[in-house]
C-alpha positions as CSV (number, residue, x, y, z in Angstrom):
1,M,10.6,8.4,25.5
2,A,7.2,9.7,26.6
3,F,4.2,9.8,24.3
4,R,1.2,12.0,25.0
5,L,-2.2,12.0,23.5
6,R,-3.1,15.6,24.2
7,N,-3.6,17.9,21.2
8,T,-4.4,15.0,18.9
9,G,-8.2,14.7,19.4
10,L,-7.7,11.2,20.8
11,T,-9.0,12.0,24.2
12,E,-9.2,9.2,26.8
13,R,-12.4,9.7,28.9
14,G,-11.5,6.3,30.3
15,P,-9.3,3.5,29.0
16,I,-11.1,0.5,27.7
17,P,-9.4,-2.6,29.2
18,F,-8.0,-5.0,26.6
19,E,-5.8,-8.1,26.2
20,A,-2.9,-7.9,23.7
21,V,-1.2,-10.9,22.2
22,E,1.0,-11.6,19.2
23,N,-0.1,-13.2,15.9
24,P,-3.8,-13.8,15.6
25,D,-4.9,-16.8,13.7
26,P,-4.7,-15.9,10.0
27,E,-8.4,-16.8,9.4
28,E,-9.5,-14.6,12.2
29,W,-7.2,-11.9,11.0
30,Q,-8.6,-12.1,7.5
31,A,-12.2,-12.1,8.8
32,I,-11.4,-8.9,10.7
33,A,-10.0,-7.3,7.5
34,D,-13.1,-8.3,5.6
35,A,-15.3,-6.7,8.3
36,S,-13.3,-3.5,8.3
37,P,-14.3,-0.9,5.7
38,S,-11.0,0.9,6.1
39,A,-8.8,-2.2,5.6
40,T,-6.5,-2.4,2.6
41,F,-4.8,-5.4,1.2
42,F,-1.6,-4.3,3.0
43,H,-3.5,-5.1,6.3
44,T,-4.1,-8.7,5.4
45,P,-2.1,-11.7,6.6
46,L,-1.4,-12.7,3.0
47,W,0.5,-9.5,2.3
48,L,2.8,-10.0,5.3
49,Q,3.2,-13.7,4.5
50,I,4.4,-13.0,1.0
51,F,7.1,-10.7,2.2
52,R,8.0,-13.0,5.1
53,G,8.7,-15.6,2.5
54,M,11.2,-13.3,0.8
55,D,13.3,-12.6,3.9
56,P,14.3,-15.5,6.2
57,T,15.4,-12.9,8.9
58,S,11.9,-11.6,9.2
59,R,8.9,-12.7,11.2
60,I,5.3,-11.7,11.5
61,A,4.7,-10.0,14.9
62,A,1.1,-8.7,14.5
63,R,-0.7,-7.7,17.6
64,V,-4.3,-8.6,18.3
65,L,-6.1,-6.5,20.9
66,R,-9.3,-7.9,22.4
67,F,-11.2,-5.2,24.2
68,E,-13.4,-5.9,27.2
69,D,-16.5,-4.5,25.4
70,G,-16.1,-7.2,22.6
71,A,-14.3,-5.2,19.9
72,T,-11.2,-6.8,18.4
73,A,-8.4,-5.0,16.5
74,V,-5.4,-6.2,14.7
75,F,-2.2,-4.2,14.2
76,P,0.0,-5.7,11.5
77,I,3.7,-5.8,12.1
78,L,6.6,-7.4,10.2
79,E,9.9,-7.6,12.1
80,R,13.3,-7.9,10.6
81,K,16.7,-8.7,12.0
82,R,19.5,-6.2,11.1
83,I,23.3,-6.4,11.4
84,G,23.4,-10.1,12.2
85,G,20.5,-9.9,14.5
86,F,21.9,-7.2,16.8
87,F,19.2,-4.8,15.8
88,R,15.6,-5.6,15.1
89,S,13.3,-3.2,13.1
90,A,9.6,-3.4,12.5
91,E,7.2,-2.2,9.8
92,S,3.5,-1.7,9.8
93,T,3.1,-3.0,7.3
94,A,5.5,-4.7,4.8
95,A,7.3,-2.7,2.1
96,F,6.4,0.6,3.9
97,C,2.8,0.4,2.8
98,Y,-0.3,1.4,4.8
99,G,-0.3,0.1,8.3
100,G,-2.1,0.7,11.6
101,W,-5.0,-1.1,13.1
102,I,-8.1,-2.7,11.5
103,A,-11.1,-3.7,13.6
104,D,-14.2,-5.9,13.4
105,R,-16.5,-3.0,14.2
106,E,-16.5,0.8,14.3
107,L,-14.1,2.0,17.1
108,S,-14.5,4.9,19.4
109,N,-11.9,7.6,20.2
110,D,-11.3,5.7,23.4
111,H,-10.4,2.5,21.5
112,A,-8.1,4.4,19.2
113,A,-6.4,6.2,22.0
114,S,-5.8,2.9,23.9
115,I,-4.3,1.3,20.7
116,V,-2.0,4.3,20.0
117,R,-0.8,4.4,23.6
118,F,-0.1,0.7,23.7
119,I,1.7,0.6,20.3
120,L,3.9,3.6,21.0
121,K,4.9,2.2,24.3
122,D,5.3,-1.4,23.1
123,A,7.2,-0.7,19.9
124,R,11.0,-0.2,20.1
125,N,11.8,0.6,16.5
126,L,8.7,0.9,14.3
127,A,7.9,2.5,10.9
128,W,4.2,3.0,10.6
129,R,2.6,4.5,7.5
130,I,-0.8,6.0,8.3
131,N,-3.7,4.5,6.4
132,P,-5.2,7.4,4.4
133,I,-8.7,6.0,4.5
134,D,-8.8,5.2,8.2
135,P,-11.4,7.4,10.0
136,F,-8.7,8.3,12.6
137,A,-6.1,9.3,10.0
138,D,-6.4,13.0,10.8
139,L,-6.0,12.4,14.5
140,L,-2.8,10.5,14.0
141,E,-1.2,13.3,12.1
142,P,0.4,14.9,15.2
143,Y,2.6,11.8,15.5
144,S,3.9,12.1,11.9
145,T,7.7,12.0,11.4
146,I,7.8,12.0,7.5
147,Q,5.3,13.8,5.4
148,D,3.8,12.0,2.3
149,T,0.6,11.8,0.3
150,T,-1.2,9.5,-2.0
151,E,-3.6,10.2,-4.9
152,V,-7.1,8.7,-4.7
153,L,-10.3,8.6,-6.8
154,D,-13.7,8.3,-4.9
155,L,-15.3,5.9,-7.4
156,Q,-18.9,5.9,-6.2
157,T,-19.4,9.6,-6.8
158,F,-19.6,8.9,-10.6
159,V,-22.9,7.9,-12.1
160,D,-21.4,6.0,-15.0
161,D,-18.2,5.5,-17.1
162,E,-18.8,8.6,-19.1
163,D,-19.2,10.7,-16.0
164,L,-15.9,9.2,-14.7
165,R,-14.0,9.9,-17.9
166,Q,-15.2,13.4,-18.0
167,H,-13.6,13.9,-14.6
168,Y,-10.2,13.0,-16.1
169,R,-8.1,15.8,-17.4
170,H,-8.0,16.3,-21.2
171,S,-4.5,14.8,-21.4
172,A,-5.6,11.5,-20.0
173,R,-8.7,11.3,-22.2
174,K,-6.5,12.1,-25.2
175,Q,-4.1,9.2,-24.4
176,I,-7.0,6.8,-23.8
177,N,-8.4,7.7,-27.2
178,K,-5.0,6.9,-28.7
179,G,-5.2,3.5,-27.1
180,C,-8.6,2.9,-28.6
181,R,-7.4,3.8,-32.1
182,A,-4.3,1.6,-31.7
183,G,-6.5,-1.4,-31.0
184,L,-5.0,-2.1,-27.6
185,A,-6.4,-5.1,-25.6
186,T,-6.4,-5.5,-21.8
187,W,-7.0,-8.5,-19.5
188,V,-6.1,-10.0,-16.1
189,A,-3.1,-12.3,-16.6
190,D,-3.8,-15.8,-15.5
191,K,-0.8,-17.7,-17.0
192,W,2.6,-17.6,-15.5
193,E,4.1,-17.0,-19.0
194,E,2.1,-13.7,-19.0
195,W,3.6,-12.7,-15.6
196,E,7.0,-13.6,-16.9
197,Q,6.6,-11.3,-19.9
198,Y,5.5,-8.5,-17.5
199,Y,8.6,-9.2,-15.4
200,R,10.9,-8.9,-18.4
201,I,9.4,-5.5,-19.2
202,Y,10.1,-4.5,-15.6
203,E,13.7,-5.8,-15.9
204,A,14.2,-3.7,-19.0
205,R,12.9,-0.7,-17.3
206,L,15.3,-1.3,-14.3
207,Q,18.2,-1.2,-16.8
208,Q,16.9,2.1,-18.2
209,W,16.4,3.6,-14.7
210,G,19.8,2.6,-13.5
211,Q,20.6,4.1,-10.1
212,S,17.4,6.1,-10.0
213,A,15.3,2.8,-9.9
214,S,12.7,2.8,-7.2
215,S,12.9,-0.9,-6.6
216,S,14.6,-4.1,-7.7
217,Y,12.2,-6.9,-6.7
218,P,13.2,-10.5,-7.6
219,I,11.0,-12.6,-9.9
220,A,10.4,-14.9,-6.8
221,L,8.2,-12.2,-5.3
222,F,6.1,-12.0,-8.5
223,R,5.8,-15.8,-8.4
224,A,4.5,-15.6,-4.9
225,F,1.9,-13.0,-6.1
226,Y,1.1,-15.3,-9.0
227,E,0.4,-18.2,-6.6
228,A,-1.9,-15.9,-4.6
229,R,-3.7,-14.5,-7.7
230,G,-7.5,-14.2,-7.6
231,P,-10.1,-11.6,-6.7
232,K,-7.7,-9.8,-4.3
233,V,-4.5,-10.1,-6.4
234,R,-4.6,-9.2,-10.1
235,L,-2.0,-8.5,-12.7
236,W,-3.7,-6.4,-15.4
237,V,-1.8,-6.3,-18.8
238,V,-2.2,-4.3,-21.9
239,A,-1.2,-5.7,-25.3
240,K,-1.1,-4.9,-29.0
241,D,-1.4,-7.6,-31.6
242,G,-0.9,-10.2,-28.9
243,R,2.3,-8.7,-27.5
244,I,2.2,-7.6,-23.9
245,L,3.4,-4.0,-23.5
246,G,3.0,-3.5,-19.8
247,G,0.8,-3.9,-16.8
248,N,-0.4,-3.0,-13.3
249,L,-0.3,-5.3,-10.2
250,N,-3.4,-4.2,-8.3
251,L,-4.5,-5.3,-4.9
252,Y,-8.1,-5.5,-3.6
253,Q,-9.6,-5.5,-0.1
254,S,-12.9,-4.4,1.3
255,R,-13.7,-1.1,-0.4
256,H,-10.1,-0.3,-1.5
257,C,-8.4,-1.0,-4.8
258,V,-4.7,0.0,-5.0
259,E,-1.9,0.0,-7.6
260,W,1.2,-1.5,-6.1
261,H,3.5,-2.2,-9.1
262,A,3.5,-1.0,-12.7
263,A,5.9,-1.3,-15.6
264,Y,5.5,-0.5,-19.3
265,D,7.5,-0.7,-22.5
266,C,8.4,3.0,-22.9
267,E,8.5,2.6,-26.7
268,F,4.7,2.4,-26.7
269,F,3.9,5.3,-24.4
270,A,2.9,7.2,-27.5
271,C,0.1,4.7,-28.0
272,G,-1.4,5.6,-24.7
273,V,-0.7,2.1,-23.2
274,R,-0.6,3.2,-19.6
275,D,-3.6,5.6,-19.5
276,Y,-5.6,3.0,-21.5
277,L,-5.0,0.2,-19.0
278,V,-5.4,2.4,-15.9
279,D,-8.8,3.6,-17.2
280,T,-9.8,0.0,-17.8
281,I,-8.8,-1.0,-14.2
282,I,-10.5,2.1,-12.7
283,R,-13.8,1.4,-14.5
284,D,-13.7,-2.3,-13.5
285,A,-13.2,-1.3,-9.9
286,R,-16.1,1.2,-9.9
287,A,-18.4,-1.4,-11.6
288,S,-17.4,-4.0,-8.9
289,G,-18.4,-1.7,-6.1
290,F,-15.1,-0.5,-4.8
291,V,-15.2,3.0,-3.2
292,H,-11.5,4.0,-3.4
293,Y,-9.1,3.7,-6.3
294,D,-5.7,4.4,-4.8
295,F,-2.6,5.2,-7.0
296,N,-0.3,4.7,-3.9
297,P,2.2,7.2,-2.6
298,S,4.7,8.4,-5.3
299,G,7.8,8.2,-3.1
300,G,9.0,11.7,-4.0
301,H,8.7,11.0,-7.8
302,E,7.0,14.2,-9.0
303,G,6.5,13.0,-12.5
304,S,4.6,10.0,-11.2
305,R,2.4,12.2,-9.0
306,R,1.6,14.4,-11.9
307,F,0.6,11.4,-14.0
308,K,-1.8,10.2,-11.3
309,Q,-3.4,13.6,-11.0
310,T,-4.4,13.6,-14.7
311,F,-7.1,11.1,-13.6
312,G,-8.7,13.8,-11.5
313,T,-7.5,12.4,-8.1
314,H,-7.4,14.2,-4.8
315,S,-4.4,14.0,-2.5
316,L,-4.7,12.4,0.9
317,P,-2.0,12.5,3.6
318,S,-0.2,9.2,4.1
319,N,2.5,10.2,6.6
320,L,5.0,8.0,8.4
321,I,5.3,7.6,12.1
322,I,8.8,6.5,13.2
323,V,9.4,5.2,16.7
324,R,13.0,4.7,17.8
325,R,14.3,3.6,21.2
326,G,17.4,2.2,22.9
327,L,20.4,1.8,20.6
328,Y,18.4,3.1,17.6
329,R,18.4,6.5,19.3
330,M,22.2,6.6,19.3
331,E,23.7,8.4,16.3
332,P,24.9,5.2,14.5
333,G,21.4,3.7,14.9
334,R,19.8,6.9,13.7
335,R,21.9,6.8,10.5
336,L,21.2,3.1,10.0
337,M,17.4,3.6,10.4
338,R,17.5,6.7,8.1
339,R,19.3,4.7,5.5
340,L,17.0,1.7,5.7
341,L,13.9,3.9,5.7
342,D,15.1,5.7,2.6
343,I,15.7,2.4,0.8
344,K,12.3,1.0,1.8
345,K,10.5,4.2,1.0
346,R,12.0,4.1,-2.6
347,R,10.9,0.5,-3.0
348,S,7.3,1.2,-1.9
349,D,6.7,3.1,-5.2
350,S,8.1,0.5,-7.5
351,G,7.6,0.5,-11.2
352,R,7.0,4.3,-11.5
353,D,8.3,6.6,-14.3
């Protein structure tokens, strides 16, 4: 399969020589993520390590590219064995979240073109979701295979909380006011018992969703997040009279705050539980200096997308680039990859209504 860079804007005036090896040291990897303003938590070694721990057939196969001019980039990849190891698929990054490269400095078009050319030639079977806040996101669009979007708030455009709330739609402000009148309380869960209560709400919602459920994550995954909790991993919960009614698992990296998982007791939606908590998290992120509040792609759930838009978001493309070669290009392989992609894509928007 031939890949060409023409008509993308990624012109190569001259390739910048680089050395590419697998699996950078996690500390170096994290340092590069911390230096990159476009990095998300999905680009960090911890994100891949958590999912590697959930699947013994997987391995972290991130590439580190060291350019001759001193720039260093990391391209996160999680590989999985399929059908007894006969097939191997790869994701950038785990759970079909934002992938692509991060770098320790601002890259040029020549850097980006070199990375794209290398990855598209090196990868055999790769699913890569374009990072919507990457400065090269628009230039990667011509490679897109599956179209998708996410909903984002640019937090630093607001002068204060009142200015932020006035940006919400009336329906969101109305629900937040209901939450205030209901005496709801919010906090970041620090005890495992609180995480367990949240998981029980998620399990109840799974029963209600039935076959339409977007995910079915085990409690072991949440235990792994609990062990990693801190400034970058926070489970926010909302409660009434001491009873937890739902929550959001939010992830933080560089300038980016993203919702990854959410579940609420539907009996209390009338009290505004979800809007009230989301408003709390957004205001905290703005006060903490984050630039982007990202609601995450909705995975085709139109109701979820409409809810997010009540907070005055704007849509950003977050398309998928799918690379298939060899046996995966045969019809059985295509069907297999299509099925796996569909399952993973549904799971990437877990906990949605």
